[in-house]
Biopython code that builds the backbone (N, CA, C, O; Angstrom):
import numpy as np
from Bio.PDB.StructureBuilder import StructureBuilder

atoms = [
    (1, "MET", "N", (-24.401, -39.461, -0.437)),
    (1, "MET", "CA", (-23.859, -38.386, 0.351)),
    (1, "MET", "C", (-22.368, -38.182, 0.046)),
    (1, "MET", "O", (-21.935, -37.043, -0.125)),
    (2, "LEU", "N", (-21.594, -39.236, -0.024)),
    (2, "LEU", "CA", (-20.178, -39.123, -0.332)),
    (2, "LEU", "C", (-19.959, -38.662, -1.770)),
    (2, "LEU", "O", (-19.024, -37.911, -2.049)),
    (3, "ILE", "N", (-20.813, -39.108, -2.674)),
    (3, "ILE", "CA", (-20.673, -38.698, -4.065)),
    (3, "ILE", "C", (-20.947, -37.203, -4.199)),
    (3, "ILE", "O", (-20.244, -36.496, -4.921)),
    (4, "ARG", "N", (-21.974, -36.731, -3.499)),
    (4, "ARG", "CA", (-22.294, -35.311, -3.548)),
    (4, "ARG", "C", (-21.148, -34.480, -2.965)),
    (4, "ARG", "O", (-20.805, -33.433, -3.514)),
    (5, "LEU", "N", (-20.564, -34.930, -1.878)),
    (5, "LEU", "CA", (-19.430, -34.251, -1.265)),
    (5, "LEU", "C", (-18.223, -34.248, -2.214)),
    (5, "LEU", "O", (-17.519, -33.246, -2.342)),
    (6, "TRP", "N", (-18.003, -35.397, -2.878)),
    (6, "TRP", "CA", (-16.903, -35.498, -3.845)),
    (6, "TRP", "C", (-17.106, -34.520, -5.002)),
    (6, "TRP", "O", (-16.170, -33.827, -5.402)),
    (7, "CYS", "N", (-18.313, -34.464, -5.535)),
    (7, "CYS", "CA", (-18.605, -33.560, -6.650)),
    (7, "CYS", "C", (-18.446, -32.100, -6.232)),
    (7, "CYS", "O", (-17.924, -31.283, -6.992)),
    (8, "ARG", "N", (-18.895, -31.779, -5.032)),
    (8, "ARG", "CA", (-18.760, -30.409, -4.538)),
    (8, "ARG", "C", (-17.277, -30.037, -4.383)),
    (8, "ARG", "O", (-16.870, -28.934, -4.746)),
    (9, "GLY", "N", (-16.493, -30.943, -3.854)),
    (9, "GLY", "CA", (-15.057, -30.712, -3.700)),
    (9, "GLY", "C", (-14.374, -30.533, -5.044)),
    (9, "GLY", "O", (-13.514, -29.665, -5.192)),
    (10, "GLN", "N", (-14.747, -31.344, -6.021)),
    (10, "GLN", "CA", (-14.177, -31.201, -7.360)),
    (10, "GLN", "C", (-14.542, -29.854, -7.979)),
    (10, "GLN", "O", (-13.721, -29.223, -8.645)),
    (11, "GLY", "N", (-15.768, -29.425, -7.753)),
    (11, "GLY", "CA", (-16.194, -28.120, -8.274)),
    (11, "GLY", "C", (-15.401, -26.985, -7.659)),
    (11, "GLY", "O", (-15.015, -26.040, -8.346)),
    (12, "ILE", "N", (-15.162, -27.081, -6.364)),
    (12, "ILE", "CA", (-14.372, -26.043, -5.689)),
    (12, "ILE", "C", (-12.946, -26.045, -6.213)),
    (12, "ILE", "O", (-12.380, -24.980, -6.461)),
    (13, "LEU", "N", (-12.356, -27.219, -6.384)),
    (13, "LEU", "CA", (-10.993, -27.308, -6.900)),
    (13, "LEU", "C", (-10.891, -26.783, -8.322)),
    (13, "LEU", "O", (-9.907, -26.127, -8.666)),
    (14, "MET", "N", (-11.876, -27.054, -9.146)),
    (14, "MET", "CA", (-11.854, -26.552, -10.519)),
    (14, "MET", "C", (-12.003, -25.034, -10.547)),
    (14, "MET", "O", (-11.379, -24.360, -11.367)),
    (15, "ASP", "N", (-12.825, -24.500, -9.657)),
    (15, "ASP", "CA", (-13.000, -23.058, -9.584)),
    (15, "ASP", "C", (-11.696, -22.382, -9.164)),
    (15, "ASP", "O", (-11.314, -21.361, -9.735)),
    (16, "ILE", "N", (-11.027, -22.937, -8.189)),
    (16, "ILE", "CA", (-9.739, -22.387, -7.751)),
    (16, "ILE", "C", (-8.708, -22.505, -8.868)),
    (16, "ILE", "O", (-7.932, -21.580, -9.105)),
    (17, "GLY", "N", (-8.703, -23.641, -9.547)),
    (17, "GLY", "CA", (-7.757, -23.839, -10.655)),
    (17, "GLY", "C", (-7.974, -22.851, -11.778)),
    (17, "GLY", "O", (-7.006, -22.355, -12.354)),
    (18, "SER", "N", (-9.220, -22.553, -12.103)),
    (18, "SER", "CA", (-9.481, -21.589, -13.182)),
    (18, "SER", "C", (-9.076, -20.183, -12.773)),
    (18, "SER", "O", (-8.632, -19.400, -13.613)),
    (19, "ARG", "N", (-9.218, -19.856, -11.515)),
    (19, "ARG", "CA", (-8.788, -18.531, -11.052)),
    (19, "ARG", "C", (-7.275, -18.402, -11.080)),
    (19, "ARG", "O", (-6.750, -17.328, -11.374)),
    (20, "VAL", "N", (-6.572, -19.479, -10.780)),
    (20, "VAL", "CA", (-5.108, -19.450, -10.795)),
    (20, "VAL", "C", (-4.597, -19.369, -12.226)),
    (20, "VAL", "O", (-3.610, -18.679, -12.480)),
    (21, "ARG", "N", (-5.232, -20.049, -13.158)),
    (21, "ARG", "CA", (-4.778, -20.078, -14.547)),
    (21, "ARG", "C", (-5.047, -18.784, -15.297)),
    (21, "ARG", "O", (-4.377, -18.505, -16.291)),
    (22, "ARG", "N", (-6.013, -17.985, -14.845)),
    (22, "ARG", "CA", (-6.296, -16.723, -15.534)),
    (22, "ARG", "C", (-5.102, -15.810, -15.442)),
    (22, "ARG", "O", (-4.435, -15.763, -14.408)),
    (23, "GLU", "N", (-4.820, -15.088, -16.500)),
    (23, "GLU", "CA", (-3.646, -14.234, -16.537)),
    (23, "GLU", "C", (-3.948, -12.799, -16.122)),
    (23, "GLU", "O", (-3.018, -12.007, -15.968)),
    (24, "ASP", "N", (-5.199, -12.442, -15.938)),
    (24, "ASP", "CA", (-5.527, -11.065, -15.563)),
    (24, "ASP", "C", (-4.894, -10.691, -14.237)),
    (24, "ASP", "O", (-4.301, -9.620, -14.109)),
    (25, "GLY", "N", (-5.017, -11.562, -13.254)),
    (25, "GLY", "CA", (-4.442, -11.288, -11.948)),
    (25, "GLY", "C", (-2.932, -11.282, -11.978)),
    (25, "GLY", "O", (-2.299, -10.484, -11.286)),
    (26, "ILE", "N", (-2.349, -12.154, -12.766)),
    (26, "ILE", "CA", (-0.891, -12.222, -12.856)),
    (26, "ILE", "C", (-0.353, -10.976, -13.545)),
    (26, "ILE", "O", (0.661, -10.425, -13.118)),
    (27, "ILE", "N", (-1.004, -10.536, -14.582)),
    (27, "ILE", "CA", (-0.549, -9.354, -15.302)),
    (27, "ILE", "C", (-0.659, -8.130, -14.404)),
    (27, "ILE", "O", (0.257, -7.308, -14.376)),
    (28, "ALA", "N", (-1.757, -7.991, -13.669)),
    (28, "ALA", "CA", (-1.920, -6.858, -12.763)),
    (28, "ALA", "C", (-0.843, -6.886, -11.683)),
    (28, "ALA", "O", (-0.321, -5.838, -11.301)),
    (29, "THR", "N", (-0.510, -8.056, -11.197)),
    (29, "THR", "CA", (0.534, -8.181, -10.182)),
    (29, "THR", "C", (1.879, -7.764, -10.755)),
    (29, "THR", "O", (2.660, -7.093, -10.080)),
    (30, "GLU", "N", (2.152, -8.150, -11.976)),
    (30, "GLU", "CA", (3.415, -7.762, -12.609)),
    (30, "GLU", "C", (3.498, -6.248, -12.778)),
    (30, "GLU", "O", (4.561, -5.659, -12.581)),
    (31, "TYR", "N", (2.384, -5.615, -13.140)),
    (31, "TYR", "CA", (2.382, -4.167, -13.280)),
    (31, "TYR", "C", (2.628, -3.486, -11.935)),
    (31, "TYR", "O", (3.334, -2.480, -11.868)),
    (32, "ILE", "N", (2.056, -4.024, -10.881)),
    (32, "ILE", "CA", (2.256, -3.446, -9.554)),
    (32, "ILE", "C", (3.710, -3.577, -9.135)),
    (32, "ILE", "O", (4.283, -2.638, -8.582)),
    (33, "ILE", "N", (4.312, -4.731, -9.393)),
    (33, "ILE", "CA", (5.724, -4.930, -9.047)),
    (33, "ILE", "C", (6.597, -3.952, -9.834)),
    (33, "ILE", "O", (7.512, -3.349, -9.272)),
    (34, "MET", "N", (6.325, -3.794, -11.114)),
    (34, "MET", "CA", (7.100, -2.856, -11.928)),
    (34, "MET", "C", (6.918, -1.422, -11.432)),
    (34, "MET", "O", (7.878, -0.653, -11.390)),
    (35, "LEU", "N", (5.704, -1.065, -11.063)),
    (35, "LEU", "CA", (5.432, 0.275, -10.559)),
    (35, "LEU", "C", (6.205, 0.542, -9.271)),
    (35, "LEU", "O", (6.751, 1.630, -9.087)),
    (36, "VAL", "N", (6.253, -0.435, -8.393)),
    (36, "VAL", "CA", (6.994, -0.290, -7.140)),
    (36, "VAL", "C", (8.488, -0.155, -7.422)),
    (36, "VAL", "O", (9.159, 0.674, -6.808)),
    (37, "LEU", "N", (9.010, -0.955, -8.334)),
    (37, "LEU", "CA", (10.436, -0.869, -8.667)),
    (37, "LEU", "C", (10.796, 0.478, -9.286)),
    (37, "LEU", "O", (11.842, 1.044, -8.968)),
    (38, "VAL", "N", (9.951, 0.989, -10.154)),
    (38, "VAL", "CA", (10.204, 2.297, -10.764)),
    (38, "VAL", "C", (10.141, 3.391, -9.704)),
    (38, "VAL", "O", (10.965, 4.306, -9.705)),
    (39, "ALA", "N", (9.170, 3.302, -8.801)),
    (39, "ALA", "CA", (9.064, 4.295, -7.733)),
    (39, "ALA", "C", (10.299, 4.268, -6.838)),
    (39, "ALA", "O", (10.810, 5.319, -6.454)),
    (40, "LEU", "N", (10.778, 3.073, -6.507)),
    (40, "LEU", "CA", (11.983, 2.966, -5.683)),
    (40, "LEU", "C", (13.201, 3.543, -6.403)),
    (40, "LEU", "O", (14.039, 4.192, -5.777)),
    (41, "ALA", "N", (13.303, 3.314, -7.700)),
    (41, "ALA", "CA", (14.419, 3.869, -8.471)),
    (41, "ALA", "C", (14.359, 5.389, -8.494)),
    (41, "ALA", "O", (15.390, 6.050, -8.371)),
    (42, "ILE", "N", (13.182, 5.941, -8.648)),
    (42, "ILE", "CA", (13.028, 7.398, -8.659)),
    (42, "ILE", "C", (13.391, 7.977, -7.297)),
    (42, "ILE", "O", (14.077, 8.996, -7.219)),
    (43, "ILE", "N", (12.938, 7.340, -6.234)),
    (43, "ILE", "CA", (13.248, 7.822, -4.881)),
    (43, "ILE", "C", (14.751, 7.749, -4.620)),
    (43, "ILE", "O", (15.336, 8.684, -4.074)),
    (44, "ALA", "N", (15.372, 6.640, -5.009)),
    (44, "ALA", "CA", (16.813, 6.496, -4.793)),
    (44, "ALA", "C", (17.589, 7.536, -5.605)),
    (44, "ALA", "O", (18.528, 8.143, -5.090)),
    (45, "GLY", "N", (17.213, 7.746, -6.849)),
    (45, "GLY", "CA", (17.882, 8.739, -7.687)),
    (45, "GLY", "C", (17.703, 10.147, -7.165)),
    (45, "GLY", "O", (18.650, 10.934, -7.165)),
    (46, "ALA", "N", (16.505, 10.476, -6.722)),
    (46, "ALA", "CA", (16.259, 11.811, -6.187)),
    (46, "ALA", "C", (17.042, 12.036, -4.894)),
    (46, "ALA", "O", (17.564, 13.127, -4.666)),
    (47, "SER", "N", (17.125, 11.028, -4.066)),
    (47, "SER", "CA", (17.896, 11.145, -2.824)),
    (47, "SER", "C", (19.370, 11.351, -3.127)),
    (47, "SER", "O", (20.015, 12.209, -2.524)),
    (48, "TYR", "N", (19.903, 10.576, -4.052)),
    (48, "TYR", "CA", (21.315, 10.701, -4.423)),
    (48, "TYR", "C", (21.597, 12.089, -4.999)),
    (48, "TYR", "O", (22.560, 12.748, -4.607)),
    (49, "LEU", "N", (20.752, 12.525, -5.930)),
    (49, "LEU", "CA", (20.953, 13.845, -6.533)),
    (49, "LEU", "C", (20.797, 14.955, -5.499)),
    (49, "LEU", "O", (21.512, 15.956, -5.553)),
    (50, "GLY", "N", (19.879, 14.789, -4.569)),
    (50, "GLY", "CA", (19.692, 15.793, -3.526)),
    (50, "GLY", "C", (20.932, 15.959, -2.672)),
    (50, "GLY", "O", (21.322, 17.080, -2.345)),
    (51, "VAL", "N", (21.551, 14.850, -2.309)),
    (51, "VAL", "CA", (22.778, 14.912, -1.511)),
    (51, "VAL", "C", (23.902, 15.563, -2.312)),
    (51, "VAL", "O", (24.635, 16.400, -1.784)),
    (52, "GLN", "N", (24.042, 15.188, -3.572)),
    (52, "GLN", "CA", (25.105, 15.752, -4.408)),
    (52, "GLN", "C", (24.920, 17.254, -4.629)),
    (52, "GLN", "O", (25.881, 18.020, -4.559)),
    (53, "ILE", "N", (23.690, 17.668, -4.893)),
    (53, "ILE", "CA", (23.413, 19.091, -5.100)),
    (53, "ILE", "C", (23.654, 19.869, -3.809)),
    (53, "ILE", "O", (24.212, 20.966, -3.839)),
    (54, "ASN", "N", (23.235, 19.304, -2.677)),
    (54, "ASN", "CA", (23.454, 19.964, -1.395)),
    (54, "ASN", "C", (24.943, 20.147, -1.121)),
    (54, "ASN", "O", (25.357, 21.198, -0.632)),
    (55, "THR", "N", (25.749, 19.137, -1.430)),
    (55, "THR", "CA", (27.191, 19.230, -1.224)),
    (55, "THR", "C", (27.801, 20.329, -2.089)),
    (55, "THR", "O", (28.599, 21.133, -1.605)),
    (56, "LYS", "N", (27.428, 20.365, -3.363)),
    (56, "LYS", "CA", (27.968, 21.378, -4.284)),
    (56, "LYS", "C", (27.555, 22.786, -3.857)),
    (56, "LYS", "O", (28.384, 23.695, -3.854)),
    (57, "LEU", "N", (26.288, 22.977, -3.498)),
    (57, "LEU", "CA", (25.828, 24.298, -3.101)),
    (57, "LEU", "C", (26.455, 24.728, -1.777)),
    (57, "LEU", "O", (26.755, 25.907, -1.586)),
    (58, "SER", "N", (26.651, 23.788, -0.872)),
    (58, "SER", "CA", (27.298, 24.120, 0.400)),
    (58, "SER", "C", (28.741, 24.553, 0.181)),
    (58, "SER", "O", (29.197, 25.525, 0.785)),
    (59, "SER", "N", (29.456, 23.843, -0.672)),
    (59, "SER", "CA", (30.846, 24.229, -0.934)),
    (59, "SER", "C", (30.909, 25.580, -1.652)),
    (59, "SER", "O", (31.806, 26.377, -1.376)),
    (60, "ALA", "N", (29.990, 25.846, -2.552)),
    (60, "ALA", "CA", (29.962, 27.147, -3.232)),
    (60, "ALA", "C", (29.613, 28.248, -2.245)),
    (60, "ALA", "O", (30.205, 29.326, -2.290)),
    (61, "GLY", "N", (28.666, 27.997, -1.358)),
    (61, "GLY", "CA", (28.296, 28.986, -0.350)),
    (61, "GLY", "C", (29.437, 29.261, 0.608)),
    (61, "GLY", "O", (29.674, 30.411, 0.980)),
    (62, "ASN", "N", (30.140, 28.227, 1.007)),
    (62, "ASN", "CA", (31.291, 28.411, 1.886)),
    (62, "ASN", "C", (32.396, 29.200, 1.190)),
    (62, "ASN", "O", (33.052, 30.026, 1.825)),
    (63, "ALA", "N", (32.611, 28.964, -0.090)),
    (63, "ALA", "CA", (33.629, 29.689, -0.841)),
    (63, "ALA", "C", (33.276, 31.169, -0.940)),
    (63, "ALA", "O", (34.154, 32.025, -0.829)),
    (64, "VAL", "N", (32.015, 31.471, -1.143)),
    (64, "VAL", "CA", (31.577, 32.866, -1.224)),
    (64, "VAL", "C", (31.689, 33.532, 0.145)),
    (64, "VAL", "O", (32.119, 34.681, 0.248)),
    (65, "ARG", "N", (31.304, 32.815, 1.188)),
    (65, "ARG", "CA", (31.357, 33.364, 2.540)),
    (65, "ARG", "C", (32.805, 33.633, 2.971)),
    (65, "ARG", "O", (33.089, 34.651, 3.603)),
    (66, "ASP", "N", (33.711, 32.722, 2.629)),
    (66, "ASP", "CA", (35.096, 32.852, 3.065)),
    (66, "ASP", "C", (35.934, 33.741, 2.150)),
    (66, "ASP", "O", (37.120, 33.938, 2.411)),
    (67, "CYS", "N", (35.363, 34.262, 1.118)),
    (67, "CYS", "CA", (36.111, 35.075, 0.164)),
    (67, "CYS", "C", (36.428, 36.443, 0.788)),
    (67, "CYS", "O", (35.548, 37.167, 1.254)),
    (68, "VAL", "N", (37.686, 36.744, 0.771)),
    (68, "VAL", "CA", (38.134, 38.065, 1.249)),
    (68, "VAL", "C", (38.069, 39.005, 0.057)),
    (68, "VAL", "O", (38.549, 38.653, -1.021)),
    (69, "PRO", "N", (37.486, 40.199, 0.216)),
    (69, "PRO", "CA", (37.340, 41.097, -0.940)),
    (69, "PRO", "C", (38.638, 41.400, -1.660)),
    (69, "PRO", "O", (38.636, 41.560, -2.881)),
    (70, "ALA", "N", (39.734, 41.483, -0.950)),
    (70, "ALA", "CA", (41.004, 41.794, -1.620)),
    (70, "ALA", "C", (41.532, 40.599, -2.393)),
    (70, "ALA", "O", (42.210, 40.766, -3.407)),
    (71, "ALA", "N", (41.226, 39.380, -1.918)),
    (71, "ALA", "CA", (41.755, 38.182, -2.570)),
    (71, "ALA", "C", (40.890, 37.737, -3.737)),
    (71, "ALA", "O", (41.368, 37.016, -4.614)),
    (72, "CYS", "N", (39.635, 38.146, -3.770)),
    (72, "CYS", "CA", (38.750, 37.705, -4.842)),
    (72, "CYS", "C", (38.997, 38.533, -6.014)),
    (72, "CYS", "O", (38.359, 38.343, -7.050)),
]
sb = StructureBuilder()
sb.init_structure("model")
sb.init_model(0)
sb.init_chain("A")
sb.init_seg("    ")
for serial, (resi, resn, name, xyz) in enumerate(atoms, 1):
    if name == "N":
        sb.init_residue(resn, " ", resi, " ")
    sb.init_atom(name, np.array(xyz, "f"), 0.0, 1.0, " ", f" {name:<3s}", serial, name[0])
structure = sb.get_structure()
């Protein structure tokens, strides 16, 4: 009974070890991490550019609005 339990435990440990050693899961995880980092970079860049463009367009709009026809 103890030998059978020992063998079963060893089989479970070997199965877990083979799953950990396989690189398919690790490679997929690395791709997911890279995808998340690229997405975050795109979001951060788009947010920054959006603020900068909004500032420039607002200042241009204010300049046009405040322009006196005789002074322009």
